[in-house]
N, CA, C and O atoms as a printed pandas DataFrame, in Angstrom:
     atom_number atom_name residue_name chain_id  residue_number  x_coord  y_coord  z_coord
0              1         N          UNK        A               1   58.551   10.301  -41.864
1              2        CA          UNK        A               1   57.577   10.986  -42.659
2              3         C          UNK        A               1   58.170   11.216  -44.042
3              4         O          UNK        A               1   59.220   11.843  -44.186
4              5         N          UNK        A               2   57.497   10.709  -45.038
5              6        CA          UNK        A               2   57.985   10.764  -46.407
6              7         C          UNK        A               2   59.357   10.120  -46.543
7              8         O          UNK        A               2   60.182   10.569  -47.338
8              9         N          UNK        A               3   59.604    9.060  -45.762
9             10        CA          UNK        A               3   60.868    8.351  -45.830
10            11         C          UNK        A               3   61.982    8.963  -45.005
11            12         O          UNK        A               3   63.095    8.437  -45.003
12            13         N          UNK        A               4   61.723   10.052  -44.307
13            14        CA          UNK        A               4   62.747   10.722  -43.512
14            15         C          UNK        A               4   62.586   10.355  -42.035
15            16         O          UNK        A               4   61.535    9.869  -41.617
16            17         N          UNK        A               5   63.626   10.591  -41.261
17            18        CA          UNK        A               5   63.563   10.353  -39.818
18            19         C          UNK        A               5   62.531   11.274  -39.189
19            20         O          UNK        A               5   62.367   12.422  -39.602
20            21         N          UNK        A               6   61.841   10.755  -38.187
21            22        CA          UNK        A               6   60.801   11.533  -37.507
22            23         C          UNK        A               6   61.296   11.916  -36.121
23            24         O          UNK        A               6   61.203   11.122  -35.185
24            25         N          UNK        A               7   61.813   13.112  -35.989
25            26        CA          UNK        A               7   62.321   13.591  -34.708
26            27         C          UNK        A               7   61.181   14.043  -33.801
27            28         O          UNK        A               7   60.073   14.307  -34.267
28            29         N          UNK        A               8   61.461   14.127  -32.510
29            30        CA          UNK        A               8   60.565   14.656  -31.473
30            31         C          UNK        A               8   59.376   13.759  -31.169
31            32         O          UNK        A               8   58.340   14.248  -30.719
32            33         N          UNK        A               9   59.502   12.444  -31.407
33            34        CA          UNK        A               9   58.436   11.513  -31.052
34            35         C          UNK        A               9   58.628   10.994  -29.639
35            36         O          UNK        A               9   59.757   10.797  -29.188
36            37         N          UNK        A              10   57.524   10.773  -28.945
37            38        CA          UNK        A              10   57.550   10.118  -27.647
38            39         C          UNK        A              10   57.173    8.667  -27.896
39            40         O          UNK        A              10   56.220    8.392  -28.625
40            41         N          UNK        A              11   57.907    7.737  -27.299
41            42        CA          UNK        A              11   57.671    6.317  -27.546
42            43         C          UNK        A              11   57.401    5.576  -26.251
43            44         O          UNK        A              11   57.884    5.963  -25.187
44            45         N          UNK        A              12   56.626    4.509  -26.352
45            46        CA          UNK        A              12   56.337    3.669  -25.193
46            47         C          UNK        A              12   56.168    2.242  -25.655
47            48         O          UNK        A              12   55.714    1.988  -26.771
48            49         N          UNK        A              13   56.533    1.309  -24.793
49            50        CA          UNK        A              13   56.318   -0.104  -25.065
50            51         C          UNK        A              13   55.557   -0.675  -23.877
51            52         O          UNK        A              13   55.909   -0.406  -22.729
52            53         N          UNK        A              14   54.525   -1.455  -24.138
53            54        CA          UNK        A              14   53.675   -1.913  -23.046
54            55         C          UNK        A              14   54.192   -3.150  -22.337
55            56         O          UNK        A              14   53.684   -3.493  -21.269
56            57         N          UNK        A              15   55.183   -3.832  -22.891
57            58        CA          UNK        A              15   55.574   -5.103  -22.296
58            59         C          UNK        A              15   56.411   -4.982  -21.030
59            60         O          UNK        A              15   56.307   -5.846  -20.160
60            61         N          UNK        A              16   57.220   -3.965  -20.892
61            62        CA          UNK        A              16   58.083   -3.857  -19.716
62            63         C          UNK        A              16   58.367   -2.396  -19.376
63            64         O          UNK        A              16   59.441   -1.887  -19.698
64            65         N          UNK        A              17   57.431   -1.724  -18.738
65            66        CA          UNK        A              17   57.599   -0.299  -18.471
66            67         C          UNK        A              17   58.697    0.024  -17.457
67            68         O          UNK        A              17   59.076    1.188  -17.324
68            69         N          UNK        A              18   59.223   -0.984  -16.731
69            70        CA          UNK        A              18   60.276   -0.727  -15.747
70            71         C          UNK        A              18   61.661   -0.582  -16.372
71            72         O          UNK        A              18   62.590   -0.103  -15.722
72            73         N          UNK        A              19   61.800   -0.990  -17.621
73            74        CA          UNK        A              19   63.080   -0.843  -18.311
74            75         C          UNK        A              19   63.168    0.563  -18.893
75            76         O          UNK        A              19   62.144    1.164  -19.217
76            77         N          UNK        A              20   64.389    1.093  -19.029
77            78        CA          UNK        A              20   64.518    2.457  -19.560
78            79         C          UNK        A              20   64.175    2.527  -21.048
79            80         O          UNK        A              20   64.314    1.544  -21.777
80            81         N          UNK        A              21   63.735    3.677  -21.475
81            82        CA          UNK        A              21   63.552    3.965  -22.893
82            83         C          UNK        A              21   64.663    4.928  -23.272
83            84         O          UNK        A              21   64.819    5.976  -22.647
84            85         N          UNK        A              22   65.432    4.580  -24.290
85            86        CA          UNK        A              22   66.560    5.409  -24.705
86            87         C          UNK        A              22   66.306    5.978  -26.092
87            88         O          UNK        A              22   65.813    5.289  -26.985
88            89         N          UNK        A              23   66.651    7.245  -26.252
89            90        CA          UNK        A              23   66.440    7.942  -27.523
90            91         C          UNK        A              23   67.777    8.391  -28.101
91            92         O          UNK        A              23   68.747    8.598  -27.372
92            93         N          UNK        A              24   67.812    8.540  -29.440
93            94        CA          UNK        A              24   69.007    9.088  -30.068
94            95         C          UNK        A              24   69.152   10.545  -29.663
95            96         O          UNK        A              24   68.164   11.239  -29.423
96            97         N          UNK        A              25   70.387   10.995  -29.591
97            98        CA          UNK        A              25   70.640   12.385  -29.218
98            99         C          UNK        A              25   71.467   13.093  -30.269
99           100         O          UNK        A              25   71.457   12.720  -31.442
100          101         N          UNK        A              26   72.173   14.105  -29.843
101          102        CA          UNK        A              26   72.982   14.901  -30.770
102          103         C          UNK        A              26   74.198   14.125  -31.263
103          104         O          UNK        A              26   74.671   14.367  -32.374
104          105         N          UNK        A              27   74.717   13.187  -30.452
105          106        CA          UNK        A              27   75.874   12.382  -30.832
106          107         C          UNK        A              27   75.383   11.073  -31.442
107          108         O          UNK        A              27   74.715   10.306  -30.748
108          109         N          UNK        A              28   75.682   10.782  -32.708
109          110        CA          UNK        A              28   75.171    9.574  -33.357
110          111         C          UNK        A              28   75.739    8.270  -32.791
111          112         O          UNK        A              28   75.244    7.190  -33.114
112          113         N          UNK        A              29   76.779    8.363  -31.944
113          114        CA          UNK        A              29   77.391    7.168  -31.374
114          115         C          UNK        A              29   76.924    6.864  -29.948
115          116         O          UNK        A              29   77.304    5.836  -29.388
116          117         N          UNK        A              30   76.118    7.727  -29.358
117          118        CA          UNK        A              30   75.700    7.542  -27.969
118          119         C          UNK        A              30   74.189    7.637  -27.817
119          120         O          UNK        A              30   73.537    8.447  -28.477
120          121         N          UNK        A              31   73.637    6.796  -26.935
121          122        CA          UNK        A              31   72.230    6.924  -26.555
122          123         C          UNK        A              31   72.180    7.945  -25.437
123          124         O          UNK        A              31   72.983    7.884  -24.506
124          125         N          UNK        A              32   71.257    8.873  -25.513
125          126        CA          UNK        A              32   71.184    9.957  -24.539
126          127         C          UNK        A              32   70.116    9.644  -23.492
127          128         O          UNK        A              32   68.926    9.725  -23.793
128          129         N          UNK        A              33   70.520    9.282  -22.250
129          130        CA          UNK        A              33   69.540    8.925  -21.227
130          131         C          UNK        A              33   68.725   10.107  -20.720
131          132         O          UNK        A              33   67.747    9.915  -19.996
132          133         N          UNK        A              34   69.114   11.330  -21.089
133          134        CA          UNK        A              34   68.359   12.497  -20.633
134          135         C          UNK        A              34   67.252   12.891  -21.618
135          136         O          UNK        A              34   66.391   13.706  -21.288
136          137         N          UNK        A              35   67.274   12.315  -22.827
137          138        CA          UNK        A              35   66.262   12.638  -23.832
138          139         C          UNK        A              35   64.893   12.073  -23.431
139          140         O          UNK        A              35   64.811   11.008  -22.820
140          141         N          UNK        A              36   63.845   12.780  -23.772
141          142        CA          UNK        A              36   62.487   12.303  -23.520
142          143         C          UNK        A              36   61.708   12.128  -24.826
143          144         O          UNK        A              36   60.538   11.746  -24.808
144          145         N          UNK        A              37   62.357   12.408  -25.949
145          146        CA          UNK        A              37   61.766   12.253  -27.283
146          147         C          UNK        A              37   62.865   11.826  -28.246
147          148         O          UNK        A              37   64.052   11.966  -27.953
148          149         N          UNK        A              38   62.455   11.301  -29.403
149          150        CA          UNK        A              38   63.459   10.945  -30.402
150          151         C          UNK        A              38   64.224   12.182  -30.837
151          152         O          UNK        A              38   63.686   13.289  -30.883
152          153         N          UNK        A              39   65.479   11.967  -31.152
153          154        CA          UNK        A              39   66.332   13.052  -31.621
154          155         C          UNK        A              39   66.276   13.183  -33.125
155          156         O          UNK        A              39   65.287   12.795  -33.747
156          157         N          UNK        A              40   67.333   13.729  -33.723
157          158        CA          UNK        A              40   67.319   14.005  -35.163
158          159         C          UNK        A              40   67.220   12.759  -36.040
159          160         O          UNK        A              40   66.808   12.856  -37.196
160          161         N          UNK        A              41   67.586   11.595  -35.516
161          162        CA          UNK        A              41   67.520   10.364  -36.309
162          163         C          UNK        A              41   66.195    9.629  -36.147
163          164         O          UNK        A              41   65.910    8.695  -36.896
164          165         N          UNK        A              42   65.386   10.041  -35.181
165          166        CA          UNK        A              42   64.085    9.407  -34.985
166          167         C          UNK        A              42   64.171    7.974  -34.494
167          168         O          UNK        A              42   63.349    7.139  -34.874
168          169         N          UNK        A              43   65.165    7.674  -33.645
169          170        CA          UNK        A              43   65.384    6.294  -33.197
170          171         C          UNK        A              43   65.129    6.169  -31.699
171          172         O          UNK        A              43   65.522    7.027  -30.909
172          173         N          UNK        A              44   64.464    5.083  -31.331
173          174        CA          UNK        A              44   64.232    4.768  -29.919
174          175         C          UNK        A              44   64.661    3.327  -29.670
175          176         O          UNK        A              44   64.527    2.472  -30.546
176          177         N          UNK        A              45   65.183    3.059  -28.458
177          178        CA          UNK        A              45   65.636    1.713  -28.090
178          179         C          UNK        A              45   64.989    1.339  -26.771
179          180         O          UNK        A              45   65.055    2.092  -25.799
180          181         N          UNK        A              46   64.362    0.172  -26.742
181          182        CA          UNK        A              46   63.789   -0.389  -25.525
182          183         C          UNK        A              46   64.655   -1.581  -25.113
183          184         O          UNK        A              46   64.350   -2.704  -25.513
184          185         N          UNK        A              47   65.723   -1.385  -24.328
185          186        CA          UNK        A              47   66.581   -2.507  -23.965
186          187         C          UNK        A              47   65.916   -3.410  -22.928
187          188         O          UNK        A              47   65.168   -2.938  -22.072
188          189         N          UNK        A              48   66.188   -4.682  -23.010
189          190        CA          UNK        A              48   65.735   -5.610  -21.986
190          191         C          UNK        A              48   64.270   -5.967  -22.013
191          192         O          UNK        A              48   63.726   -6.367  -20.984
192          193         N          UNK        A              49   63.607   -5.842  -23.145
193          194        CA          UNK        A              49   62.200   -6.236  -23.233
194          195         C          UNK        A              49   62.124   -7.755  -23.113
195          196         O          UNK        A              49   62.838   -8.471  -23.815
196          197         N          UNK        A              50   61.273   -8.241  -22.241
197          198        CA          UNK        A              50   61.186   -9.675  -21.967
198          199         C          UNK        A              50   60.512  -10.442  -23.103
199          200         O          UNK        A              50   59.514   -9.992  -23.666
200          201         N          UNK        A              51   61.076  -11.611  -23.430
201          202        CA          UNK        A              51   60.510  -12.460  -24.474
202          203         C          UNK        A              51   59.165  -13.032  -24.031
203          204         O          UNK        A              51   58.302  -13.306  -24.865
204          205         N          UNK        A              52   58.989  -13.209  -22.748
205          206        CA          UNK        A              52   57.759  -13.823  -22.254
206          207         C          UNK        A              52   56.550  -12.921  -22.442
207          208         O          UNK        A              52   55.411  -13.375  -22.332
208          209         N          UNK        A              53   56.784  -11.670  -22.721
209          210        CA          UNK        A              53   55.681  -10.727  -22.896
210          211         C          UNK        A              53   55.452  -10.364  -24.361
211          212         O          UNK        A              53   54.806   -9.361  -24.663
212          213         N          UNK        A              54   55.978  -11.174  -25.260
213          214        CA          UNK        A              54   55.839  -10.921  -26.691
214          215         C          UNK        A              54   54.418  -11.272  -27.150
215          216         O          UNK        A              54   53.857  -12.232  -26.622
216          217         N          UNK        A              55   53.816  -10.571  -28.079
217          218        CA          UNK        A              55   54.397   -9.467  -28.831
218          219         C          UNK        A              55   54.351   -8.158  -28.037
219          220         O          UNK        A              55   53.459   -7.928  -27.220
220          221         N          UNK        A              56   55.333   -7.325  -28.308
221          222        CA          UNK        A              56   55.402   -6.018  -27.674
222          223         C          UNK        A              56   54.476   -5.058  -28.414
223          224         O          UNK        A              56   54.425   -5.064  -29.644
224          225         N          UNK        A              57   53.756   -4.247  -27.678
225          226        CA          UNK        A              57   52.918   -3.210  -28.271
226          227         C          UNK        A              57   53.679   -1.899  -28.131
227          228         O          UNK        A              57   54.004   -1.474  -27.022
228          229         N          UNK        A              58   53.960   -1.264  -29.262
229          230        CA          UNK        A              58   54.764   -0.045  -29.295
230          231         C          UNK        A              58   53.889    1.105  -29.754
231          232         O          UNK        A              58   53.198    1.007  -30.768
232          233         N          UNK        A              59   53.922    2.198  -29.000
233          234        CA          UNK        A              59   53.154    3.392  -29.355
234          235         C          UNK        A              59   54.107    4.550  -29.598
235          236         O          UNK        A              59   54.953    4.855  -28.757
236          237         N          UNK        A              60   53.967    5.189  -30.746
237          238        CA          UNK        A              60   54.753    6.373  -31.085
238          239         C          UNK        A              60   53.810    7.565  -31.137
239          240         O          UNK        A              60   52.781    7.528  -31.811
240          241         N          UNK        A              61   54.169    8.617  -30.421
241          242        CA          UNK        A              61   53.336    9.812  -30.383
242          243         C          UNK        A              61   54.117   10.978  -30.982
243          244         O          UNK        A              61   55.039   11.491  -30.347
244          245         N          UNK        A              62   53.762   11.404  -32.200
245          246        CA          UNK        A              62   54.468   12.537  -32.816
246          247         C          UNK        A              62   54.069   13.853  -32.144
247          248         O          UNK        A              62   53.050   13.909  -31.457
248          249         N          UNK        A              63   54.867   14.917  -32.337
249          250        CA          UNK        A              63   54.552   16.202  -31.726
250          251         C          UNK        A              63   53.206   16.761  -32.205
251          252         O          UNK        A              63   52.536   17.493  -31.476
252          253         N          UNK        A              64   52.821   16.413  -33.427
253          254        CA          UNK        A              64   51.498   16.793  -33.926
254          255         C          UNK        A              64   50.886   15.571  -34.586
255          256         O          UNK        A              64   51.605   14.740  -35.140
256          257         N          UNK        A              65   49.603   15.454  -34.536
257          258        CA          UNK        A              65   48.943   14.305  -35.147
258          259         C          UNK        A              65   48.644   13.217  -34.129
259          260         O          UNK        A              65   48.920   13.360  -32.939
260          261         N          UNK        A              66   48.078   12.137  -34.621
261          262        CA          UNK        A              66   47.636   11.051  -33.752
262          263         C          UNK        A              66   48.761   10.059  -33.467
263          264         O          UNK        A              66   49.683    9.896  -34.267
264          265         N          UNK        A              67   48.665    9.400  -32.312
265          266        CA          UNK        A              67   49.607    8.347  -31.951
266          267         C          UNK        A              67   49.424    7.156  -32.885
267          268         O          UNK        A              67   48.324    6.907  -33.378
268          269         N          UNK        A              68   50.508    6.425  -33.126
269          270        CA          UNK        A              68   50.499    5.244  -33.979
270          271         C          UNK        A              68   50.947    4.062  -33.127
271          272         O          UNK        A              68   51.957    4.138  -32.428
272          273         N          UNK        A              69   50.187    2.969  -33.190
273          274        CA          UNK        A              69   50.524    1.769  -32.426
274          275         C          UNK        A              69   50.837    0.630  -33.376
275          276         O          UNK        A              69   50.156    0.443  -34.385
276          277         N          UNK        A              70   51.880   -0.138  -33.044
277          278        CA          UNK        A              70   52.268   -1.303  -33.815
278          279         C          UNK        A              70   52.710   -2.398  -32.854
279          280         O          UNK        A              70   52.921   -2.127  -31.672
280          281         N          UNK        A              71   52.853   -3.617  -33.334
281          282        CA          UNK        A              71   53.333   -4.709  -32.492
282          283         C          UNK        A              71   54.603   -5.301  -33.084
283          284         O          UNK        A              71   54.856   -5.183  -34.283
284          285         N          UNK        A              72   55.398   -5.938  -32.231
285          286        CA          UNK        A              72   56.619   -6.594  -32.677
286          287         C          UNK        A              72   56.814   -7.874  -31.880
287          288         O          UNK        A              72   56.672   -7.878  -30.658
288          289         N          UNK        A              73   57.136   -8.954  -32.570
289          290        CA          UNK        A              73   57.450  -10.210  -31.905
290          291         C          UNK        A              73   58.877  -10.128  -31.381
291          292         O          UNK        A              73   59.799   -9.784  -32.121
292          293         N          UNK        A              74   59.055  -10.444  -30.106
293          294        CA          UNK        A              74   60.369  -10.385  -29.481
294          295         C          UNK        A              74   60.958  -11.790  -29.447
295          296         O          UNK        A              74   60.360  -12.702  -28.878
296          297         N          UNK        A              75   62.115  -11.965  -30.048
297          298        CA          UNK        A              75   62.794  -13.257  -30.084
298          299         C          UNK        A              75   63.867  -13.308  -29.004
299          300         O          UNK        A              75   64.479  -12.289  -28.684
300          301         N          UNK        A              76   64.092  -14.481  -28.448
301          302        CA          UNK        A              76   65.104  -14.671  -27.418
302          303         C          UNK        A              76   66.503  -14.431  -27.982
303          304         O          UNK        A              76   66.846  -14.951  -29.044
304          305         N          UNK        A              77   67.310  -13.642  -27.268
305          306        CA          UNK        A              77   68.697  -13.355  -27.628
306          307         C          UNK        A              77   68.825  -12.730  -29.019
307          308         O          UNK        A              77   69.762  -13.045  -29.753
308          309         N          UNK        A              78   67.910  -11.864  -29.378
309          310        CA          UNK        A              78   67.947  -11.226  -30.691
310          311         C          UNK        A              78   67.643   -9.733  -30.566
311          312         O          UNK        A              78   67.101   -9.275  -29.560
312          313         N          UNK        A              79   67.996   -9.007  -31.581
313          314        CA          UNK        A              79   67.646   -7.596  -31.668
314          315         C          UNK        A              79   66.522   -7.479  -32.682
315          316         O          UNK        A              79   66.631   -7.981  -33.801
316          317         N          UNK        A              80   65.443   -6.818  -32.290
317          318        CA          UNK        A              80   64.293   -6.662  -33.170
318          319         C          UNK        A              80   64.239   -5.223  -33.665
319          320         O          UNK        A              80   64.218   -4.288  -32.865
320          321         N          UNK        A              81   64.216   -5.047  -34.969
321          322        CA          UNK        A              81   64.102   -3.725  -35.563
322          323         C          UNK        A              81   62.671   -3.542  -36.060
323          324         O          UNK        A              81   62.107   -4.432  -36.698
324          325         N          UNK        A              82   62.095   -2.389  -35.763
325          326        CA          UNK        A              82   60.729   -2.100  -36.199
326          327         C          UNK        A              82   60.740   -0.719  -36.842
327          328         O          UNK        A              82   61.252    0.239  -36.262
328          329         N          UNK        A              83   60.181   -0.622  -38.023
329          330        CA          UNK        A              83   59.981    0.683  -38.653
330          331         C          UNK        A              83   58.488    0.919  -38.741
331          332         O          UNK        A              83   57.716   -0.009  -38.982
332          333         N          UNK        A              84   58.088    2.144  -38.548
333          334        CA          UNK        A              84   56.665    2.492  -38.532
334          335         C          UNK        A              84   56.449    3.763  -39.326
335          336         O          UNK        A              84   57.228    4.711  -39.229
336          337         N          UNK        A              85   55.385    3.774  -40.110
337          338        CA          UNK        A              85   55.009    4.990  -40.829
338          339         C          UNK        A              85   54.146    5.865  -39.934
339          340         O          UNK        A              85   53.203    5.390  -39.301
340          341         N          UNK        A              86   54.475    7.123  -39.890
341          342        CA          UNK        A              86   53.669    8.107  -39.158
342          343         C          UNK        A              86   52.912    8.926  -40.196
343          344         O          UNK        A              86   53.492    9.381  -41.182
344          345         N          UNK        A              87   51.645    9.107  -39.974
345          346        CA          UNK        A              87   50.825    9.851  -40.927
346          347         C          UNK        A              87   50.897   11.327  -40.678
347          348         O          UNK        A              87   50.263   12.105  -41.391
């Protein structure tokens, strides 16, 4: 929001719901598996999203306001970074 990290967002990806969703936590070097929302950095990681289900549909739900949906093409053996504006 306004170029800053958006903490406390709930995230979901529709391509592979059986894989874990990991959020940033208090330690900037570790993913916190106990988190259920983005931490202070506003970062979420969906590891193991299958290429066969590309494009991935990603939904971010802020603590207030409407959910935002975006898509991302998943490439084989690559890391995909997606940034999204929240209104």
